[in-house]
A tleap script that builds the chain and sets N, CA, C and O, in Angstrom:
source leaprc.protein.ff14SB
mol = sequence {
  NMET ALA GLU HIE PRO ASN ALA ALA LEU LEU
  ARG ARG GLY TYR GLU ALA PHE ASN LYS GLY
  ASP MET ALA THR LEU THR GLU LEU PHE SER
  GLU ASP THR VAL TRP HIE GLU PRO GLY ASN
  ASN PRO LEU SER GLY GLU HIE GLN GLY ARG
  GLU ALA VAL PHE ALA MET PHE GLY ARG THR
  ALA GLN LEU SER GLY GLY THR TYR ARG ALA
  VAL LEU HIE ASP ILE LEU ALA ASN ASP GLU
  HIE ALA VAL ALA LEU SER ARG LEU THR ALA
  SER ARG GLN GLY LYS GLU THR ASN SER VAL
  ALA VAL GLN VAL TYR HIE MET THR SER GLU
  LYS VAL THR GLU ALA TRP ASP PHE PHE GLN
  ASP GLN ARG ALA TYR ASP GLU PHE TRP CSER
}
set mol.1.N position { 90.331 130.963 30.023 }
set mol.1.CA position { 89.313 129.877 29.839 }
set mol.1.C position { 89.035 130.034 28.287 }
set mol.1.O position { 89.096 131.105 27.684 }
set mol.2.N position { 88.761 128.967 27.804 }
set mol.2.CA position { 88.413 129.044 26.116 }
set mol.2.C position { 87.045 129.079 25.965 }
set mol.2.O position { 86.378 128.308 26.656 }
set mol.3.N position { 86.400 129.959 25.057 }
set mol.3.CA position { 85.040 129.990 24.726 }
set mol.3.C position { 84.467 128.749 24.137 }
set mol.3.O position { 84.952 128.121 23.196 }
set mol.4.N position { 83.270 128.437 24.860 }
set mol.4.CA position { 82.242 127.158 24.314 }
set mol.4.C position { 82.101 127.460 22.901 }
set mol.4.O position { 81.821 128.558 22.420 }
set mol.5.N position { 82.364 126.183 22.180 }
set mol.5.CA position { 82.025 126.237 20.680 }
set mol.5.C position { 80.655 126.839 20.370 }
set mol.5.O position { 80.464 127.573 19.400 }
set mol.6.N position { 79.819 126.526 21.148 }
set mol.6.CA position { 78.577 127.086 20.700 }
set mol.6.C position { 78.507 128.644 20.726 }
set mol.6.O position { 77.809 129.326 19.975 }
set mol.7.N position { 79.239 129.048 21.589 }
set mol.7.CA position { 79.175 130.555 21.647 }
set mol.7.C position { 79.875 131.190 20.440 }
set mol.7.O position { 79.476 132.184 19.833 }
set mol.8.N position { 81.184 130.339 20.131 }
set mol.8.CA position { 82.050 130.805 18.917 }
set mol.8.C position { 81.148 130.782 17.790 }
set mol.8.O position { 81.193 131.637 16.906 }
set mol.9.N position { 80.219 129.696 17.804 }
set mol.9.CA position { 79.402 129.561 16.592 }
set mol.9.C position { 78.306 130.895 16.468 }
set mol.9.O position { 78.218 131.512 15.406 }
set mol.10.N position { 77.529 131.242 17.611 }
set mol.10.CA position { 76.982 132.173 17.412 }
set mol.10.C position { 77.363 133.637 17.200 }
set mol.10.O position { 76.660 134.453 16.603 }
set mol.11.N position { 78.496 133.870 17.727 }
set mol.11.CA position { 79.428 135.165 17.373 }
set mol.11.C position { 79.588 135.077 15.736 }
set mol.11.O position { 79.356 136.086 15.070 }
set mol.12.N position { 80.027 133.733 15.043 }
set mol.12.CA position { 79.882 133.956 13.813 }
set mol.12.C position { 78.653 134.248 13.055 }
set mol.12.O position { 78.669 134.961 12.051 }
set mol.13.N position { 77.584 133.700 13.530 }
set mol.13.CA position { 76.173 133.723 13.118 }
set mol.13.C position { 75.813 135.221 13.209 }
set mol.13.O position { 75.259 135.822 12.288 }
set mol.14.N position { 76.122 135.710 14.233 }
set mol.14.CA position { 75.586 137.409 14.435 }
set mol.14.C position { 76.478 138.152 13.344 }
set mol.14.O position { 76.062 138.992 12.546 }
set mol.15.N position { 77.795 137.680 13.462 }
set mol.15.CA position { 78.481 138.706 12.203 }
set mol.15.C position { 78.187 138.423 10.770 }
set mol.15.O position { 78.341 139.325 9.947 }
set mol.16.N position { 77.794 137.290 10.422 }
set mol.16.CA position { 77.276 136.838 9.383 }
set mol.16.C position { 75.888 137.591 8.940 }
set mol.16.O position { 75.694 138.133 7.852 }
set mol.17.N position { 75.005 137.504 9.993 }
set mol.17.CA position { 73.762 138.223 9.777 }
set mol.17.C position { 73.903 139.707 9.588 }
set mol.17.O position { 73.111 140.289 8.848 }
set mol.18.N position { 74.727 140.264 10.124 }
set mol.18.CA position { 74.794 141.673 10.153 }
set mol.18.C position { 75.484 142.012 8.670 }
set mol.18.O position { 75.291 143.117 8.163 }
set mol.19.N position { 76.219 141.101 8.069 }
set mol.19.CA position { 76.560 141.323 6.694 }
set mol.19.C position { 75.911 140.862 5.812 }
set mol.19.O position { 76.262 141.221 4.688 }
set mol.20.N position { 74.852 140.004 5.891 }
set mol.20.CA position { 73.860 139.633 5.161 }
set mol.20.C position { 74.724 138.157 4.441 }
set mol.20.O position { 74.504 137.668 3.333 }
set mol.21.N position { 75.546 137.778 5.284 }
set mol.21.CA position { 76.141 136.269 4.561 }
set mol.21.C position { 75.411 135.097 4.802 }
set mol.21.O position { 75.637 134.377 5.775 }
set mol.22.N position { 74.548 134.869 3.965 }
set mol.22.CA position { 73.521 133.516 3.755 }
set mol.22.C position { 74.619 132.314 3.770 }
set mol.22.O position { 74.430 131.266 4.386 }
set mol.23.N position { 75.758 132.592 3.033 }
set mol.23.CA position { 76.402 131.124 3.149 }
set mol.23.C position { 76.600 130.608 4.468 }
set mol.23.O position { 76.212 129.498 4.833 }
set mol.24.N position { 77.400 131.690 5.392 }
set mol.24.CA position { 77.698 131.330 6.744 }
set mol.24.C position { 76.420 130.830 7.391 }
set mol.24.O position { 76.391 129.766 8.010 }
set mol.25.N position { 75.506 131.511 7.259 }
set mol.25.CA position { 74.310 131.348 7.987 }
set mol.25.C position { 73.719 129.839 7.755 }
set mol.25.O position { 73.338 129.051 8.620 }
set mol.26.N position { 73.754 129.671 6.379 }
set mol.26.CA position { 73.212 128.251 6.097 }
set mol.26.C position { 74.088 127.220 6.558 }
set mol.26.O position { 73.623 126.095 6.742 }
set mol.27.N position { 75.476 127.494 6.799 }
set mol.27.CA position { 76.288 126.198 7.724 }
set mol.27.C position { 75.705 126.188 8.976 }
set mol.27.O position { 75.541 125.068 9.459 }
set mol.28.N position { 75.280 127.319 9.754 }
set mol.28.CA position { 74.937 127.299 11.005 }
set mol.28.C position { 73.619 126.868 11.525 }
set mol.28.O position { 73.471 126.389 12.649 }
set mol.29.N position { 72.658 127.057 10.659 }
set mol.29.CA position { 71.257 126.712 10.811 }
set mol.29.C position { 70.792 125.345 10.268 }
set mol.29.O position { 70.879 125.054 9.075 }
set mol.30.N position { 70.264 124.475 11.269 }
set mol.30.CA position { 70.111 123.036 10.440 }
set mol.30.C position { 68.909 123.215 9.552 }
set mol.30.O position { 68.167 124.157 9.830 }
set mol.31.N position { 68.638 122.529 8.628 }
set mol.31.CA position { 67.615 122.483 7.479 }
set mol.31.C position { 66.095 122.686 8.301 }
set mol.31.O position { 65.274 123.556 8.011 }
set mol.32.N position { 65.967 121.826 9.216 }
set mol.32.CA position { 64.802 121.782 10.032 }
set mol.32.C position { 64.493 122.658 11.238 }
set mol.32.O position { 63.687 122.366 12.120 }
set mol.33.N position { 65.269 123.830 11.172 }
set mol.33.CA position { 65.398 124.649 12.376 }
set mol.33.C position { 63.942 125.595 12.426 }
set mol.33.O position { 63.421 125.972 11.376 }
set mol.34.N position { 63.409 125.897 13.660 }
set mol.34.CA position { 62.123 126.473 14.148 }
set mol.34.C position { 62.718 127.643 14.671 }
set mol.34.O position { 63.633 127.652 15.495 }
set mol.35.N position { 61.991 128.953 14.003 }
set mol.35.CA position { 62.390 130.326 15.070 }
set mol.35.C position { 60.938 130.818 15.460 }
set mol.35.O position { 60.019 131.060 14.677 }
set mol.36.N position { 60.931 130.896 16.581 }
set mol.36.CA position { 59.696 131.554 17.292 }
set mol.36.C position { 59.940 133.007 17.548 }
set mol.36.O position { 60.844 133.390 18.291 }
set mol.37.N position { 58.896 134.030 16.749 }
set mol.37.CA position { 59.172 135.186 16.715 }
set mol.37.C position { 57.739 135.777 17.648 }
set mol.37.O position { 56.607 135.728 17.166 }
set mol.38.N position { 57.965 136.203 18.729 }
set mol.38.CA position { 56.825 136.682 19.558 }
set mol.38.C position { 56.228 138.076 18.963 }
set mol.38.O position { 56.715 138.814 18.106 }
set mol.39.N position { 55.078 138.189 19.658 }
set mol.39.CA position { 54.381 139.556 19.307 }
set mol.39.C position { 53.275 139.618 18.294 }
set mol.39.O position { 52.721 138.551 18.030 }
set mol.40.N position { 52.949 140.505 17.802 }
set mol.40.CA position { 51.919 140.913 16.898 }
set mol.40.C position { 52.345 142.064 16.027 }
set mol.40.O position { 52.003 143.244 16.110 }
set mol.41.N position { 53.182 141.466 15.151 }
set mol.41.CA position { 53.688 142.258 13.935 }
set mol.41.C position { 54.120 141.122 12.745 }
set mol.41.O position { 54.261 139.907 12.882 }
set mol.42.N position { 54.292 142.037 11.417 }
set mol.42.CA position { 54.596 141.326 10.209 }
set mol.42.C position { 55.672 140.394 10.300 }
set mol.42.O position { 55.894 139.722 9.293 }
set mol.43.N position { 56.447 140.204 11.398 }
set mol.43.CA position { 57.604 139.260 11.465 }
set mol.43.C position { 57.260 137.985 12.682 }
set mol.43.O position { 58.059 137.084 12.940 }
set mol.44.N position { 56.083 138.126 13.249 }
set mol.44.CA position { 55.751 137.306 14.281 }
set mol.44.C position { 55.283 135.939 13.754 }
set mol.44.O position { 54.789 135.869 12.628 }
set mol.45.N position { 55.427 134.820 14.554 }
set mol.45.CA position { 55.050 133.618 14.363 }
set mol.45.C position { 56.081 132.580 14.505 }
set mol.45.O position { 57.217 132.827 14.910 }
set mol.46.N position { 55.667 131.428 14.167 }
set mol.46.CA position { 56.603 130.360 14.280 }
set mol.46.C position { 56.965 129.859 12.806 }
set mol.46.O position { 56.138 129.378 12.031 }
set mol.47.N position { 58.378 130.049 12.521 }
set mol.47.CA position { 58.798 129.942 11.198 }
set mol.47.C position { 59.692 128.623 11.318 }
set mol.47.O position { 60.754 128.482 11.923 }
set mol.48.N position { 58.954 127.688 10.563 }
set mol.48.CA position { 59.701 126.434 10.601 }
set mol.48.C position { 60.394 126.057 9.077 }
set mol.48.O position { 59.883 126.279 7.979 }
set mol.49.N position { 61.565 125.491 9.325 }
set mol.49.CA position { 62.560 125.172 8.118 }
set mol.49.C position { 63.394 126.545 8.190 }
set mol.49.O position { 62.992 127.631 8.607 }
set mol.50.N position { 64.692 126.208 7.661 }
set mol.50.CA position { 65.781 127.097 7.380 }
set mol.50.C position { 65.439 128.152 6.436 }
set mol.50.O position { 65.798 129.318 6.599 }
set mol.51.N position { 64.678 127.707 5.354 }
set mol.51.CA position { 64.229 128.491 4.293 }
set mol.51.C position { 63.054 129.602 4.892 }
set mol.51.O position { 63.096 130.820 4.715 }
set mol.52.N position { 62.204 128.994 5.499 }
set mol.52.CA position { 61.367 130.129 6.291 }
set mol.52.C position { 61.955 131.240 7.164 }
set mol.52.O position { 61.638 132.428 7.113 }
set mol.53.N position { 62.997 130.588 8.097 }
set mol.53.CA position { 63.520 131.508 8.747 }
set mol.53.C position { 64.461 132.468 8.102 }
set mol.53.O position { 64.701 133.531 8.675 }
set mol.54.N position { 65.045 132.165 6.891 }
set mol.54.CA position { 65.709 132.896 6.220 }
set mol.54.C position { 64.891 134.128 5.539 }
set mol.54.O position { 65.224 135.302 5.375 }
set mol.55.N position { 63.704 133.433 5.204 }
set mol.55.CA position { 62.875 134.488 4.678 }
set mol.55.C position { 62.344 135.544 5.672 }
set mol.55.O position { 62.164 136.715 5.339 }
set mol.56.N position { 62.148 135.156 6.676 }
set mol.56.CA position { 61.874 136.194 7.767 }
set mol.56.C position { 62.925 136.964 8.011 }
set mol.56.O position { 62.578 138.121 8.247 }
set mol.57.N position { 64.292 136.756 8.058 }
set mol.57.CA position { 65.402 137.527 8.066 }
set mol.57.C position { 65.370 138.552 6.842 }
set mol.57.O position { 65.500 139.764 7.012 }
set mol.58.N position { 65.194 137.988 5.656 }
set mol.58.CA position { 64.786 138.949 4.539 }
set mol.58.C position { 63.783 139.957 4.713 }
set mol.58.O position { 63.984 141.083 4.258 }
set mol.59.N position { 62.759 139.686 5.303 }
set mol.59.CA position { 61.552 140.498 5.464 }
set mol.59.C position { 62.211 141.582 6.565 }
set mol.59.O position { 61.969 142.786 6.474 }
set mol.60.N position { 62.747 141.233 7.221 }
set mol.60.CA position { 63.628 142.122 8.594 }
set mol.60.C position { 64.361 143.216 7.746 }
set mol.60.O position { 64.182 144.420 7.931 }
set mol.61.N position { 65.190 142.703 6.811 }
set mol.61.CA position { 65.991 143.640 5.981 }
set mol.61.C position { 65.152 144.536 5.097 }
set mol.61.O position { 65.401 145.733 4.953 }
set mol.62.N position { 64.253 143.972 4.573 }
set mol.62.CA position { 63.491 144.573 3.602 }
set mol.62.C position { 62.426 145.707 4.276 }
set mol.62.O position { 62.311 146.799 3.718 }
set mol.63.N position { 61.859 145.481 5.174 }
set mol.63.CA position { 61.013 146.256 6.182 }
set mol.63.C position { 61.793 147.465 6.670 }
set mol.63.O position { 61.316 148.599 6.698 }
set mol.64.N position { 63.179 147.108 7.099 }
set mol.64.CA position { 63.835 148.083 7.652 }
set mol.64.C position { 65.013 148.919 6.596 }
set mol.64.O position { 65.891 149.675 7.010 }
set mol.65.N position { 64.771 148.569 5.204 }
set mol.65.CA position { 65.411 149.388 4.484 }
set mol.65.C position { 67.044 148.960 4.373 }
set mol.65.O position { 67.836 149.670 3.754 }
set mol.66.N position { 67.473 147.624 5.096 }
set mol.66.CA position { 68.843 147.309 5.380 }
set mol.66.C position { 69.298 147.850 6.509 }
set mol.66.O position { 70.513 147.712 6.650 }
set mol.67.N position { 68.648 148.518 7.512 }
set mol.67.CA position { 69.133 149.024 8.593 }
set mol.67.C position { 69.093 148.233 10.078 }
set mol.67.O position { 69.483 148.630 11.176 }
set mol.68.N position { 68.625 147.274 9.783 }
set mol.68.CA position { 68.427 146.046 11.025 }
set mol.68.C position { 69.889 145.743 11.466 }
set mol.68.O position { 70.701 145.374 10.618 }
set mol.69.N position { 70.167 145.856 12.487 }
set mol.69.CA position { 71.363 145.367 13.193 }
set mol.69.C position { 71.129 144.611 14.562 }
set mol.69.O position { 70.314 144.984 15.406 }
set mol.70.N position { 71.895 143.570 14.670 }
set mol.70.CA position { 71.870 142.760 16.020 }
set mol.70.C position { 73.206 142.796 16.568 }
set mol.70.O position { 74.067 142.030 16.134 }
set mol.71.N position { 73.499 143.817 17.699 }
set mol.71.CA position { 74.608 143.830 18.202 }
set mol.71.C position { 74.473 143.164 19.495 }
set mol.71.O position { 73.726 143.423 20.439 }
set mol.72.N position { 75.598 141.997 19.296 }
set mol.72.CA position { 75.982 141.279 20.706 }
set mol.72.C position { 76.432 142.081 21.859 }
set mol.72.O position { 77.277 142.974 21.793 }
set mol.73.N position { 75.752 141.667 23.016 }
set mol.73.CA position { 76.571 142.152 24.207 }
set mol.73.C position { 77.276 141.021 25.128 }
set mol.73.O position { 78.262 141.220 25.837 }
set mol.74.N position { 76.580 139.792 24.980 }
set mol.74.CA position { 77.443 138.795 25.368 }
set mol.74.C position { 76.457 137.439 25.104 }
set mol.74.O position { 75.279 137.465 24.748 }
set mol.75.N position { 77.330 136.193 25.398 }
set mol.75.CA position { 76.666 134.786 24.748 }
set mol.75.C position { 77.059 134.002 25.968 }
set mol.75.O position { 78.208 134.009 26.411 }
set mol.76.N position { 76.015 133.294 26.518 }
set mol.76.CA position { 76.185 132.189 27.365 }
set mol.76.C position { 75.838 130.932 26.435 }
set mol.76.O position { 74.955 130.833 25.584 }
set mol.77.N position { 76.902 129.899 26.896 }
set mol.77.CA position { 76.599 128.645 26.112 }
set mol.77.C position { 76.873 127.430 26.719 }
set mol.77.O position { 77.678 127.497 27.648 }
set mol.78.N position { 76.382 126.231 26.423 }
set mol.78.CA position { 76.758 125.093 26.792 }
set mol.78.C position { 76.685 124.047 25.738 }
set mol.78.O position { 76.801 124.585 24.637 }
set mol.79.N position { 76.540 122.774 25.652 }
set mol.79.CA position { 76.550 121.659 24.984 }
set mol.79.C position { 75.015 121.693 24.189 }
set mol.79.O position { 74.873 121.330 23.021 }
set mol.80.N position { 74.217 122.058 24.814 }
set mol.80.CA position { 72.924 122.045 24.094 }
set mol.80.C position { 72.080 123.294 23.714 }
set mol.80.O position { 71.187 123.292 22.866 }
set mol.81.N position { 72.543 124.527 24.569 }
set mol.81.CA position { 72.048 125.768 24.488 }
set mol.81.C position { 72.894 127.000 24.370 }
set mol.81.O position { 73.988 126.963 24.935 }
set mol.82.N position { 72.597 127.947 23.805 }
set mol.82.CA position { 73.147 129.214 24.081 }
set mol.82.C position { 72.184 130.368 24.205 }
set mol.82.O position { 71.070 130.324 23.685 }
set mol.83.N position { 72.643 131.455 24.934 }
set mol.83.CA position { 71.661 132.545 25.053 }
set mol.83.C position { 72.572 133.695 24.786 }
set mol.83.O position { 73.603 133.903 25.427 }
set mol.84.N position { 72.079 134.522 23.681 }
set mol.84.CA position { 72.599 135.834 23.455 }
set mol.84.C position { 71.720 137.243 24.008 }
set mol.84.O position { 70.517 137.446 23.843 }
set mol.85.N position { 72.497 137.940 24.556 }
set mol.85.CA position { 72.150 139.266 24.916 }
set mol.85.C position { 72.761 140.167 23.942 }
set mol.85.O position { 73.928 140.280 23.568 }
set mol.86.N position { 71.533 140.868 23.579 }
set mol.86.CA position { 71.771 141.674 22.351 }
set mol.86.C position { 71.154 143.186 22.419 }
set mol.86.O position { 70.480 143.542 23.386 }
set mol.87.N position { 71.364 143.818 21.607 }
set mol.87.CA position { 70.621 145.146 21.318 }
set mol.87.C position { 70.327 145.100 19.732 }
set mol.87.O position { 71.232 144.927 18.916 }
set mol.88.N position { 69.036 145.263 19.393 }
set mol.88.CA position { 68.410 145.379 17.956 }
set mol.88.C position { 68.096 146.573 17.663 }
set mol.88.O position { 67.177 147.082 18.303 }
set mol.89.N position { 68.782 147.363 16.598 }
set mol.89.CA position { 68.535 148.425 16.187 }
set mol.89.C position { 68.126 148.567 14.709 }
set mol.89.O position { 68.605 147.750 13.924 }
set mol.90.N position { 67.296 149.512 14.248 }
set mol.90.CA position { 66.679 149.695 12.851 }
set mol.90.C position { 65.951 150.883 12.851 }
set mol.90.O position { 65.438 151.338 13.874 }
set mol.91.N position { 65.865 151.540 11.475 }
set mol.91.CA position { 64.681 152.626 11.285 }
set mol.91.C position { 64.093 152.310 10.067 }
set mol.91.O position { 64.670 151.840 9.087 }
set mol.92.N position { 62.665 152.651 10.200 }
set mol.92.CA position { 61.900 152.378 9.538 }
set mol.92.C position { 60.547 153.472 9.420 }
set mol.92.O position { 59.818 153.720 10.379 }
set mol.93.N position { 60.380 154.056 8.066 }
set mol.93.CA position { 59.173 154.906 7.942 }
set mol.93.C position { 59.355 155.968 9.072 }
set mol.93.O position { 58.361 156.364 9.680 }
set mol.94.N position { 60.402 156.363 9.321 }
set mol.94.CA position { 60.553 157.818 10.301 }
set mol.94.C position { 60.547 157.300 11.740 }
set mol.94.O position { 60.426 158.105 12.664 }
set mol.95.N position { 60.678 155.937 11.976 }
set mol.95.CA position { 60.659 155.332 13.259 }
set mol.95.C position { 61.952 154.884 13.474 }
set mol.95.O position { 62.679 154.634 12.512 }
set mol.96.N position { 62.395 154.730 14.818 }
set mol.96.CA position { 63.708 153.936 15.014 }
set mol.96.C position { 63.361 152.953 16.242 }
set mol.96.O position { 62.478 153.213 17.060 }
set mol.97.N position { 64.117 151.851 16.275 }
set mol.97.CA position { 63.990 150.955 17.272 }
set mol.97.C position { 65.329 150.671 17.973 }
set mol.97.O position { 66.299 150.742 17.219 }
set mol.98.N position { 65.559 150.399 19.111 }
set mol.98.CA position { 66.776 150.250 19.828 }
set mol.98.C position { 66.328 149.366 21.178 }
set mol.98.O position { 66.251 149.765 22.340 }
set mol.99.N position { 66.063 148.050 20.647 }
set mol.99.CA position { 65.643 147.165 21.707 }
set mol.99.C position { 66.708 146.130 22.492 }
set mol.99.O position { 67.576 145.483 21.905 }
set mol.100.N position { 66.506 146.110 23.702 }
set mol.100.CA position { 67.274 145.142 24.523 }
set mol.100.C position { 66.400 143.805 23.917 }
set mol.100.O position { 65.191 143.807 23.687 }
set mol.101.N position { 67.193 142.843 23.751 }
set mol.101.CA position { 66.625 141.373 23.294 }
set mol.101.C position { 67.502 140.333 24.030 }
set mol.101.O position { 68.622 140.523 24.504 }
set mol.102.N position { 66.689 139.072 24.031 }
set mol.102.CA position { 67.534 137.857 24.553 }
set mol.102.C position { 66.903 136.726 23.431 }
set mol.102.O position { 65.725 136.520 23.139 }
set mol.103.N position { 68.087 136.105 22.942 }
set mol.103.CA position { 67.661 135.074 22.239 }
set mol.103.C position { 68.050 133.867 22.569 }
set mol.103.O position { 69.275 133.789 22.663 }
set mol.104.N position { 67.377 132.719 22.820 }
set mol.104.CA position { 67.648 131.425 23.275 }
set mol.104.C position { 67.645 130.518 22.213 }
set mol.104.O position { 66.679 130.243 21.501 }
set mol.105.N position { 68.886 130.025 22.137 }
set mol.105.CA position { 68.914 129.143 21.121 }
set mol.105.C position { 69.214 127.371 21.403 }
set mol.105.O position { 70.151 127.046 22.133 }
set mol.106.N position { 68.491 126.509 20.870 }
set mol.106.CA position { 68.681 125.190 21.076 }
set mol.106.C position { 69.778 124.639 20.027 }
set mol.106.O position { 69.696 124.828 18.813 }
set mol.107.N position { 70.762 123.966 20.637 }
set mol.107.CA position { 71.983 123.535 19.500 }
set mol.107.C position { 72.105 122.072 19.415 }
set mol.107.O position { 72.066 121.251 20.331 }
set mol.108.N position { 72.265 121.887 18.124 }
set mol.108.CA position { 72.520 120.355 17.984 }
set mol.108.C position { 73.738 119.956 16.986 }
set mol.108.O position { 73.508 120.179 15.797 }
set mol.109.N position { 74.889 119.446 17.279 }
set mol.109.CA position { 75.723 119.227 16.285 }
set mol.109.C position { 76.295 120.387 15.706 }
set mol.109.O position { 76.466 120.497 14.492 }
set mol.110.N position { 76.647 121.407 16.679 }
set mol.110.CA position { 77.048 122.562 16.219 }
set mol.110.C position { 76.229 123.425 15.101 }
set mol.110.O position { 76.692 124.225 14.287 }
set mol.111.N position { 74.931 123.043 15.293 }
set mol.111.CA position { 73.795 123.800 14.165 }
set mol.111.C position { 72.687 124.543 15.222 }
set mol.111.O position { 72.476 124.027 16.319 }
set mol.112.N position { 72.184 125.452 14.923 }
set mol.112.CA position { 71.158 125.954 15.723 }
set mol.112.C position { 69.652 125.139 14.844 }
set mol.112.O position { 69.350 125.190 13.652 }
set mol.113.N position { 68.952 124.428 16.009 }
set mol.113.CA position { 67.764 123.668 15.586 }
set mol.113.C position { 66.556 124.514 15.929 }
set mol.113.O position { 65.529 124.321 15.279 }
set mol.114.N position { 66.571 125.431 16.881 }
set mol.114.CA position { 65.488 126.109 17.542 }
set mol.114.C position { 65.782 127.276 18.009 }
set mol.114.O position { 66.832 127.278 18.653 }
set mol.115.N position { 65.078 128.594 17.901 }
set mol.115.CA position { 65.134 129.662 18.550 }
set mol.115.C position { 64.080 130.371 18.965 }
set mol.115.O position { 63.030 130.293 18.328 }
set mol.116.N position { 64.190 131.295 20.258 }
set mol.116.CA position { 63.169 131.997 20.720 }
set mol.116.C position { 63.644 133.372 20.934 }
set mol.116.O position { 64.583 133.495 21.720 }
set mol.117.N position { 63.076 134.627 20.275 }
set mol.117.CA position { 63.295 135.808 20.305 }
set mol.117.C position { 62.390 136.252 21.923 }
set mol.117.O position { 61.392 135.625 22.279 }
set mol.118.N position { 62.902 137.266 22.625 }
set mol.118.CA position { 62.217 137.930 23.645 }
set mol.118.C position { 62.726 139.235 23.888 }
set mol.118.O position { 63.945 139.391 23.961 }
set mol.119.N position { 61.904 140.238 24.028 }
set mol.119.CA position { 62.093 141.667 23.562 }
set mol.119.C position { 61.808 142.413 25.207 }
set mol.119.O position { 60.960 142.068 26.030 }
set mol.120.N position { 62.678 143.359 25.303 }
set mol.120.CA position { 62.487 144.244 26.641 }
set mol.120.C position { 61.290 144.968 26.590 }
set mol.120.O position { 60.754 145.259 27.659 }
set mol.121.N position { 60.756 145.325 25.481 }
set mol.121.CA position { 59.385 146.092 25.409 }
set mol.121.C position { 58.695 145.548 24.208 }
set mol.121.O position { 58.685 146.134 23.125 }
set mol.122.N position { 58.122 144.410 24.437 }
set mol.122.CA position { 57.386 143.783 23.324 }
set mol.122.C position { 56.330 144.927 22.223 }
set mol.122.O position { 56.321 145.081 21.002 }
set mol.123.N position { 55.719 145.411 23.073 }
set mol.123.CA position { 54.794 146.260 22.477 }
set mol.123.C position { 55.277 147.372 21.772 }
set mol.123.O position { 54.571 147.870 20.895 }
set mol.124.N position { 56.515 147.883 22.066 }
set mol.124.CA position { 57.139 148.948 21.300 }
set mol.124.C position { 58.003 148.400 20.154 }
set mol.124.O position { 58.341 149.099 19.199 }
set mol.125.N position { 58.306 147.240 20.287 }
set mol.125.CA position { 58.808 146.530 19.079 }
set mol.125.C position { 57.647 146.245 18.102 }
set mol.125.O position { 57.779 146.591 16.928 }
set mol.126.N position { 56.604 145.681 18.486 }
set mol.126.CA position { 55.681 145.459 17.752 }
set mol.126.C position { 55.127 146.745 16.989 }
set mol.126.O position { 54.799 146.750 15.803 }
set mol.127.N position { 55.074 147.857 17.873 }
set mol.127.CA position { 54.480 149.134 17.189 }
set mol.127.C position { 55.659 149.532 16.041 }
set mol.127.O position { 55.390 149.988 14.930 }
set mol.128.N position { 56.697 149.328 16.427 }
set mol.128.CA position { 57.895 149.620 15.201 }
set mol.128.C position { 57.609 148.961 13.901 }
set mol.128.O position { 57.615 149.557 12.824 }
set mol.129.N position { 57.339 147.605 14.072 }
set mol.129.CA position { 57.359 146.931 12.715 }
set mol.129.C position { 55.754 146.973 12.086 }
set mol.129.O position { 55.496 146.661 10.924 }
set mol.130.N position { 54.865 147.365 12.964 }
set mol.130.CA position { 53.470 147.454 12.303 }
set mol.130.C position { 53.228 148.781 11.487 }
set mol.130.O position { 52.154 148.967 10.915 }
savepdb mol mol.pdb
quit
């Protein structure tokens, strides 16, 4: 059975994210995308627009000294949504994070239009970034 196109799109996106390939990410995110980042840390909030989302990605790289990685476990997808099961790792100021996460994506015309992050241990994730 062939992989759903939205699953393939997200696989490209995770690979591009981990490489810092902003050209590919620009192709995959709609200009008016919204990213919902939970918690109480410097990355938390509703990031509206591709530029704001990419600025949050840049802040992630900056705060982690470029160590942040999103390692995919699996992707579930249909025509409107995709769900990524992942492990997020990074080092920062002598601290480490190794968090199981779920990202839920709304997809329109083969682009990410909205995303929500959910973490196994939000308190520990907040502590890492704060």
